[in-house]
N, C-alpha and C positions, 0 to 999 in steps of 0.2 A: 510596438505593443505586442506582447506575447501572452500566452495562456499559462504562464508560470503559476499564478495563484490557483488556477483550477487543477493543474497537475499536482501541486502541493496538497490540495484538498483530496484529490484522488488517492495519493499515497497515504494520507492520514486515515482515510476511511478504510483502505485495505489493511492498514496496520491494526485498526480497531477490530476488523473482522477476524484477523489472524489470532486475536486474543481469545476468541471463542467466548465462553461465559465468564472469563476473568480468571486470574491466577488462583483465587480461593477455590472456585468450583472445579477448575482443571486439577488442582491438587487433590480434591475430594474424589474426583473420578479415578485418578491414578491410585489412590489409596485402596480402592476396591479391586485392584488388579486389572483394571480396564484402561486401555490407551485412548487417546483422543481421536476424533474422527479424522483429523488431518494426518496423524501418525498412521492410522489404519490404511488410508488411501495411498499414502507414500509406500507402504509395505506391499499393498496389493498390486499396484501398477508398475510397469516398467519405469525405471528412473528417468525423471525429466519429461515424462509424456503427458502428465495431467494438465489439461486446459480447463480451468474452472469457468463456470458460468454463474451469473447471479451473485458474484462475490460482494456486491454492494447492497444486496437485498437485506432488509432488516427493519427494525423499528427505531425511529429517530425522534429526538425532541430538539426544539430550537429555542434559542434565547436571542431576541432581537434579530432574528433572521440567520443567526449563526448556529452551527451544529453544537448542541450541548451534550447530548448522550446518544450512543448508538449501540443497539443490541442486534447482532447479525441474525439472520434466519437460522432456524434449528436444523437445517439440512444443508450439507455441502454437496455440490453436484458439478458434473462436468464430463469430459471425455478423456480417454487415455488409451493405453495399449497394455495388453497382457500377452507375453510371449510374442510380441510384435503384431498381434492382432488388435484391431480397434474395438473398443467397448465404450459403453456409457456406464458411469458409476455414480451412485448416490450414497451418502452416509449420514445417519442421524447424529446430531450433536446433543448428547445427554446433558452437557453442562448448561444448556439453555432450555429452561422449562422442562427438563426431563425428556427432551427430544420431542415434545408435543409441537405440532405444526400450528402456526398462526394461519387462520383461514385466509387472510389477505395475502399471505406469502406462499400458499401451497401451490400456486401456479408454477413456481420454480421447479418443484419436484415433478409435476405433470409435464411440463414443457420438455425436460430432458428425456423423459420416456417416450414422448411423441417424436423426439429427434431420433431415438433408436429405431422407431418404426420407419421413419422417413429414410434413414441411412442404412437400415437393415443390418444393425450391429447388435451383439448381445448386451444384456443389461445385468449389472451386478448391484445388488442392494446390500448395504451394511446397516443393519437395524440396531437401534439402542434407544428404546423409549416407546411412547404410545403411537407416534406418527399420525395422530388424529387431529381433531380440531381444538385441542386444548382441554382445560379442566372447567368445572363449574365456576371456579373463581374468575375465569376469563370472560364470563358473561357480563360482568360489570365493566370490563375493559371495552367489550364490543358495544355495550349499551342496548343489546337486543338478543333474542334467541334466533334460532334458524331451524328450518326443516332439514333433517339429516340427509346427507348425500356423501357418496364416496368419491372424492376428487380423482378424476382421471381413470375411473373404473373401466370405461370403454377402452382406453389405451392399454390398461393392464391385461384385460382379457384378449385383446387383439395381439398383444406381444406373444402370448402363449402359442399362437398359431404360426408365428412368423420368425421369431428370433429366440435364442436361448436366454432364459432368465434364471439366474442363480442368486440365492439370497442367504445371508448369514445373520443369525441373531447373536449379537456380541454383548448383550446385557439383557435386562428385563424388557420384554416386548409385549405390549398389551394392545387391546382394541384394534384400531385400524392397522397398527403396526403388525399385529399377529396375522391379520388377514393378508397383508402384503407379503409376509413371510411365506405363507402356504400357497399364495397365488404365484407360484414359480415352478420351474421344471424340477429343480433340486434345491433342497433347503438344508442348512447346516446350523448347529448350535454348539455352544461350548460347555463342556461338563463343569458343573458347579459354579459357572460364571454367568450364564444366561438362563432366562426362564421365559416361557411363552404361555400366555393366557388371554382369555377374552376380557377379563377384568381382574385387577390385582387383589391381594389379600384384604385390604381395607374395605373395598367395595363389596367383595364376596361376604365378608363378615357382616357388613351393614345390611346387605340385601338378602342373604341366605342363612345367616346365623352360623356359618362355618368359620372356625378360627384356625387358619392354616398359614404357614409361612410361605415364602415364594417358592422354595424348592418342593414343598409338599403339594402346592397347587399346580405348578407348571415347570418343575425342574426337568433335567434331561431324562431321568428315568420315566417320568410320566409322559413327556412329549414323545420320546423315542418309541416307547411301547405302544402308544396310541396311534402312531403313524403321523403325528403332526409334523415331525421333521424326518429327513432321510438319513442324515449323517451327524454323528456326534464327535467333536474334536476335543482334545485334551487342553488346548490353549488357543488364544486368538491367532497366533502365528500358524498353527496347524489348520485352523478353520479357513484362513485365507489360502493356504496351500491347497486345501480341498476344493475351494472355489476355482482356483487355477486348473486343478487336475480335471474337474468335471468339464470345464470348457474345452479342455484338450481333446475330448472325445466327440465334441459337437461341432457342426459347421457354423459359419458366421450367421447363417440364416437358412430358411427353408428353400431357398433357390440354389443353394450350394451343396456339395457333397461333404460328408465328414472328412476331416484331415487325416490322411494316411501317414503313419509314422514310419521311420526307418526300421527295417526288420533286423532285430538283434538276436532273436531266438530262432533256431533252425526250424523251418516249416516241416521238415521231414523227421523231426524228433519223435521217436516212438517211446512208449512207456509200458514195458512188460508188466510192471507192478499192477496195472489196472486190471489185468486178468484175474487177480485175486481180490479185487475191491469189493464186489458184491458177494455176500455170503450165500451159501447154498440154502441155508434156512431162510425161507421167505419172510419170516417174522423178525429177522435180525436186521438192525439198521447198519448203515455204513456212513463214512465221511464224504458227503457230496462235494465239499469244498476241496477235498483231495483231488477229485476228478476235475473240478473247475481249474485248479492251479495247474494241473497237468495239460489240459486241453488248450488253454489260452496262452498268449504270449507271456513270458515270464515277467512278473511284477505288474501286469496290466489290469488285474482284476480289482474292481472297485465295487463292493457290495453296497446296495442301497436298502435302508430300512431293515437292518438285520434284527432288531428287537421287536419289530412289528410283524404280526402274522408269521412267526418264524418257520412254519411249515412250507411257506412259499418263499423261494429265494429269487431275488432280482439283482441284477448287476450290470455294470458296463465293463467291457473288456476289449481286447484286440486279438485278431487272428491275422498272422502275417502282416502286422502293422495296421490292419483295417479295423476301425471301431465297430463293435457289435453290441447289441443288447442281449442279455442272457436271462433266461428263465430256467428254474430248476425247482425240485422239491427236496425238502430235508426230511428223510424218513424217521428222524429222531422225534418229530413232532406230529402227532396224529398219523403216523406212518407216511407223512407227506401229502395227506389228503387235502382237498380244497375246502377251506372255510370261507365264510362270508368276507372276512377281512382279507384273507389271502386272495380271493377273487378280485377284490378292488385293487389290491396291490399289483396283481398281474395285469389288469386292464390299464392301469396307470403307466406301467412300463411299456406296454404295447403302443399306447397313444404317443408316448415320448418317442419311441422308435419310428413310428409312422410319420410323425411330424418332421423329424430330421433325417429321414432315410437311413436309419441304422438297421442293417440286417439283423434278424433275430435267430439266436441259437437256443433251442429248447432241449434241455437234458431231462428226459421224461422218466419219471417214476411216480405215476399218478394212480393211486388206488381208487379214486373217485371222490365224490362229495363226502365230507365228514357227516355221519348220520347221528341221530339222537335229538332229544328235546331242545338242547341248547342251540344246535344248528338250525332247527326249524324256527325257533324263536328269533334267530338272527336273520331269517329269510335267506338261507344259503342258496336256495335254488334261484332266487331272483338275482342275487349278486353274482352267482356262477354264470347265469345266462348273459349277464353284462360282460363278463370276462370272455366268454366264448364268442360273443358278438364282436368284441374288439379284435380278437384274433381273426375272425372271418372278414372283417372290414379292412384289415391291414392290407397294404399294397407292397410292402418291402419283401425282399427275398427271405425265405424261411428255411431253417434246417432243424430237423428233429432227430435226436439220438434216443432210441428206445432202450434205456439202460436196464430197466426191470419192468415194473408194472404199468399197465395202461388199460384202465377199466372204466366202463360206464360212460355216461354223458360227459363227465369231466375229462376222462381220458380221451374221448373222441375230439376234444378241443385242443389236442396237442399240436395241431397245425391247421391252417386254413384249408377247407375241403373243396372250395370252389375253383382252385387253381393248382398247378403243379408246385410242389415244394420238395426239397431234398430230404430224404429220410433213410436212416440206417438203423440197424438193431444189433444189440449185443446178444451173445448166446444165452444170457441170463434173462432175456425178454420173456414176459408173462402177461397175457392180455385176454380180453374177452368182455362180455357184458357184465359179469360178476366174477369175483375170485371164487375158485372152487371151494375154498375153505368156508366161505360165507354163504355161498349159494346152494350147496349140495342139500342141506337140510330143507330148504324151501322147495327146490325142484323135485325132491324125492320124499317129501313129507308123508304122503299117504302110504307109500311102500314101506317106509321105515316104521310107521306106526303099526302096521299090520305084521311086521316081522317078529318072530319069537326071539331073535338075537339081533336087535337093531344096531348094536355097536359093531358086530362083525360084518353085517351087511353094509354099513356105512363105510368101513375100511375097504371092502371089496369094490364098492362103487367108486370110491376115491382112487383106488389103484387103476381101474379101467379108464377113468377120466385123465389120469396122469399120463397115460400113454399117448394121448392126443395133445398134450399141453406143450410139446416141444416147439420152439420157434421155427425149427427147420421144416415142420409140416406146414406151417403158415407160409414159409418161403416157397415151398413146392407149388403152391397155388398162386404165387405172386401177390399175396395179400400183405406182404412186406417186401420191399424192393431188394434189400441186401442185408445179410447177417455178416458182421465183420468181427475181426479180432479187436478187442478193446484197446490193445496196444497201438492200433493204427488210427485211433480217434482223432488225434491232433492233425496228422498229415491229411486225412480226408477232409476235415473241417477247414483247414487252411486253403486247400485247393478250391473248396466250395466258396470261401470268402472272396478269393481273388476273382472268381467268375461272377459272384454276386455284385461286386463293385462295377464290373463291366455292364451288368444289367441296370444298375442304379443310374449309370450315366445316360441311359436311354429313356428314363422315366421323365414325364413332364415336370419341370421345376416349379417350385412355388408351394404354397400351403395346400394341404389336402382337404381343406374345407373348414373344419374347426380344429383347434389345438387341444392340448391336454386340458382336462377339467380337474381342478384341485381335488 
């Protein structure tokens, strides 16, 4: 006697699961320009490495004890490898109930993420649907209502402190699916193919009276500008490439160091063009990304959240093959000043860096908090204090390059003050409590009001102050450690990065306490 009948039954059920929602729904999915969940996982993971779990989970009906129909669970999950490194991966199946999870089967999704915690491996989520507990229609199927809960929320939060979590929206993502998207270290969506919202257009129109299509409500322009997602891809294939690329900067978990890549860009490469990057006119902007491309390893710069709070620039990059987190300001937006959104963006990157022991490089051109009624209404001071607190609480090695301005409280947060950090300045450095241009009228208000020729007196005072503005005078008193030739920026940072990784190896391994907060 053998188990041949059971093995045939197993093969039959696996074949049914492989059909997803059936040929008609699969064809409908592909007609929208979206691939199936199994095709996506095959593309994402190293060939032949995916080991699925829960392939037999689903909803079945029986006729006289024999299987009559079988609808697989709307999530495919398991473990595999990316670039040879182990990961846990899950993917929504939109061909089954629009990707909505059956509450009785959601344990599959939760279980694999708990596995990631236990095995300390990264998590990749491929989202396409609501990811929640179904629709109102499903209440009849359940025969009851339920008190709302977020399945596996404890594990999702714990993941952020322990292992990298990268999530891609590859179709319309709503409700709990949208929450799962943003509860990650880095999120990706696809231009004109995916949308992200709390509730879809039909629900919004019924509840709020707003008639919007999916792109107007949560398309890439809306989501990227709002900071809902970090990266926007032009295709599914590019989105998965970005997932793989993000993981290449991050360690397997908070107990390990980030992976150091082979050095292909000379660490002693100098760039004399940087000497002319910063204009002599302090009101003139420049291309900060030109500096970033020059300083970091060729092709290694990956900017996060470019459309959100554009005055604050955040990125991942490499120096001498060593992954680093990058902060900078773009003087083309508010002069690079700190806004409320920019402060949150900065804090989020610092939290990411501290969670996974990424050294931070800060290219400083900070004129201070953006002022005015709009900034006050946005509570820029509170958000700014949060960003400065994140900097001060960080434990990773820190390097600051004072490129131009460094003013006020926001400028003071260019590095953690309670410990040593590496700092160099360019000859274009300009710093203080307030810029002379904005502070002169306030400091000398009474004298100027009493002068018969206020304009001439103002010019005279400005000329006097200008003589003490030189960064060399600051260096004379060792209030800045070193003024350097901008052409030497990369060699100096590469040398620092190599020593920073020696320091990182001595830090206590493991989570820093709490992880990134979305």
